[in-house]
C-alpha positions in Angstrom: 0.2 0.4 0.4 1.0 3.3 -0.7 1.9 6.3 1.5 0.0 9.1 2.3 2.5 12.1 1.8 2.6 15.5 3.0 5.1 18.6 4.0 7.7 18.5 6.5 8.8 22.0 5.6 10.1 22.2 2.1 10.6 17.8 3.5 8.1 16.0 2.0 7.2 12.9 4.5 4.8 9.6 5.5 1.9 11.8 6.9 2.6 9.2 9.9 5.1 11.0 11.0 4.5 14.7 11.2 2.7 14.8 14.1 6.5 13.5 16.2 8.5 16.0 14.3 6.1 18.4 15.3 6.6 17.8 18.6 10.2 17.6 18.8 10.8 20.2 17.3 7.9 22.7 19.9 9.6 20.1 23.2 12.7 21.9 21.8 11.7 26.1 21.8 9.0 25.5 24.8 10.7 26.9 27.3 12.4 30.1 24.8 8.9 29.7 22.3 8.3 33.7 23.8 11.2 35.4 24.6 11.5 34.1 19.8 8.2 35.4 19.7 9.6 39.1 20.8 12.5 38.9 19.0 11.6 37.6 15.8 8.6 40.6 14.7 10.1 43.0 17.7 7.1 42.7 20.1 4.5 43.1 17.7 3.2 39.2 17.3 1.5 40.7 21.1 -0.6 43.7 18.8 -1.5 41.0 16.0 -2.9 39.1 19.1 -4.5 42.0 20.7 -6.0 42.6 17.1 -7.4 38.5 17.4 -8.6 38.8 20.9 -10.6 42.1 19.3 -11.8 40.1 16.4 -13.4 37.9 18.9 -16.0 40.1 19.7 -16.1 38.3 22.9 -18.4 39.1 25.6 -18.4 38.4 29.6 -20.1 35.2 30.6 -18.5 33.8 27.2 -17.4 30.1 25.9 -14.3 30.2 23.5 -11.4 27.8 22.8 -7.6 28.1 21.5 -6.0 25.7 19.3 -2.5 25.2 19.2 -2.3 27.7 22.4 0.4 26.8 23.0 2.1 29.2 26.0 -1.6 31.1 26.3 -1.7 34.1 24.9 -4.6 34.6 23.2 -6.2 32.6 26.1 -4.7 35.2 28.6 -6.9 38.4 26.2 -9.4 36.2 25.8 -9.4 35.2 29.3 -9.8 39.6 30.3 -12.6 39.7 27.8 -14.6 36.9 29.3 -14.7 37.2 32.9 -14.7 34.6 35.9 -18.0 33.9 34.8 -17.2 32.8 31.6 -14.7 30.0 29.7 -12.0 29.7 28.2 -9.5 26.3 27.2 -6.1 25.7 25.4 -6.2 23.6 23.3 -2.8 21.9 22.3 -1.1 18.9 21.6 2.1 19.7 22.8 2.9 18.9 26.8 6.1 21.6 26.7 4.1 23.9 25.5 0.9 23.6 27.8 2.9 23.4 30.6 5.1 26.2 30.1 1.2 28.2 29.7 -0.1 26.8 32.6 2.6 29.2 34.4 2.6 32.1 32.6 -0.9 31.4 32.9 -1.0 31.4 37.2 1.5 33.2 37.5 -1.4 36.4 36.4 -3.3 34.8 38.4 -5.9 33.3 35.9 -5.4 30.1 38.4 -9.0 28.7 37.6 -10.6 30.1 34.9 -8.3 29.2 32.0 -8.3 25.4 31.2 -5.6 23.7 29.7 -6.2 20.7 27.7 -3.6 17.9 25.9 -4.8 17.1 22.6 -5.5 17.2 18.2 -6.4 19.6 16.3 -7.9 17.3 14.3 -9.8 15.7 16.8 -10.8 17.4 19.3 -12.2 16.2 22.0 -15.9 19.0 22.3 -19.3 18.1 21.5 -20.1 20.2 18.6 -22.4 24.3 19.9 -20.0 24.3 22.5 -17.9 27.6 22.0 -18.8 30.9 21.6 -15.3 31.1 18.8 -12.3 29.5 18.7 -9.3 30.5 17.5 -5.6 29.2 16.2 -2.5 31.7 15.9 1.2 30.4 14.6 -0.3 27.3 15.1 -2.6 25.4 11.9 0.5 25.2 9.3 2.1 23.1 11.8 -1.9 20.3 11.9 -1.3 17.3 9.0 -4.7 17.8 7.2 -5.2 21.3 7.1 -9.3 21.3 6.6 -9.1 18.0 8.6 -8.5 20.8 11.7 -10.5 23.9 10.7 -14.0 21.4 10.1 -12.7 20.3 13.8 -13.2 24.0 15.1 -16.1 24.7 12.9 -18.1 22.2 14.4 -17.4 22.9 18.2 -18.2 26.5 18.2 -22.7 27.0 17.8 -24.4 28.1 14.8 -23.0 31.9 14.1 -19.9 31.3 15.9 -16.7 32.4 14.6 -13.4 30.5 14.1 -10.5 32.9 13.8 -7.0 32.5 12.0 -3.4 34.1 12.8 -0.7 32.9 11.1 2.1 33.8 9.8 1.8 34.6 5.2 2.9 35.6 2.0 3.6 39.5 1.4 2.3 41.2 -0.7 4.4 43.4 -2.4 7.9 41.1 -4.4 10.5 43.7 -2.5 9.3 43.7 1.0 8.9 39.5 0.0 12.1 39.1 -1.0 13.5 41.3 1.9 11.4 39.4 4.3 12.2 35.4 2.9 16.3 36.3 3.4 15.2 37.9 6.6 13.8 34.2 7.4 16.1 32.3 5.6 19.8 33.8 6.4 18.7 35.9 10.3 15.7 33.7 12.1 17.5 30.2 11.8 21.1 31.8 14.0 18.6 33.5 16.7 17.1 31.0 17.2 19.9 28.1 17.1 21.7 31.4 19.9 18.5 32.0 22.1 16.9 28.0 22.0 20.2 26.2 21.1 18.1 24.4 17.9 18.8 25.7 14.1 17.0 23.2 12.8 13.4 24.9 14.3 13.7 27.3 12.6 14.5 26.5 9.3 11.9 24.3 9.7 10.3 27.5 10.3 9.9 29.6 7.2 10.0 26.4 5.3 6.6 25.9 6.9 5.0 29.6 5.8 6.4 28.9 2.8 4.2 25.8 1.9 1.9 27.4 3.8 -1.4 29.1 1.4 -1.5 32.6 0.3 -4.5 34.3 2.3 -7.1 33.6 -1.3 -5.6 29.9 -0.8 -6.6 29.6 2.6 -9.5 32.4 1.8 -11.1 29.8 -0.4 -10.2 26.1 1.6 -12.4 28.1 4.5 -15.0 27.9 2.3 -15.1 25.2 0.9 -16.1 23.2 4.1 -18.8 25.3 4.6 -17.6 29.4 7.0 -19.9 31.7 5.6 -18.7 36.2 6.1 -14.9 34.5 4.9 -12.5 37.4 4.7 -9.0 38.6 5.9 -6.8 41.0 6.7 -2.6 41.4 6.3 -0.7 42.9 8.8 1.9 44.3 7.4 1.6 43.4 4.0 1.1 40.1 4.6 3.9 39.0 7.1 0.8 37.2 8.9 -3.2 37.4 8.2 -6.7 37.1 10.4 -8.8 34.8 8.6 -12.2 35.3 10.5 -15.0 33.2 9.7 -18.9 32.8 10.8 -20.2 29.1 11.2 -23.7 29.0 9.6 
């Protein structure tokens, strides 16, 4: 029987290997993940995540799921919006990332109002129509089956609820794109090696971004899954993009 193949960066590997390979990447960088995000974006990722939190439209008492929520940045912002009467769940396949996320949230006074669950984005362990919003920030490109993960996020939100995806994307200006690619190829792996000791993790980061669907392609994928009123907006000419879709 022919094995099904998928991309791990620019490498083509059997699908069953990808989860373990991605896990190795995040096990390696988990303790320095927040620091590297600050260095890579000069702190701008914090503004981008606040934009996502604003896009959720969450109100007091509502519920939210942050898929691949890692160290809890978006979850913390959503917890502030839903208050103590609301519910926020961080759902991530990587135990090391959840460990650091839980510690950070507790340090900031969120002891019981943010729940951490280890699980696969392609098989979310909640019933349908559970949450008002589902978000994913810088994680969706790491799943093996993109459509399956987005379908699961749609399944667990209530009718009228929204799914929001923040992800590194593709700059639209050719000159800007060339500069960004040069930075990603020549600078990021070196910084990653100095800070985390793992150069390959940040080579994979660049490669996985280049393989990820472009903005209009991702919008079309979301529409094909059954999201309606799908829209996106670029950040910094497309270094990152936010896609928003609604469940009927």
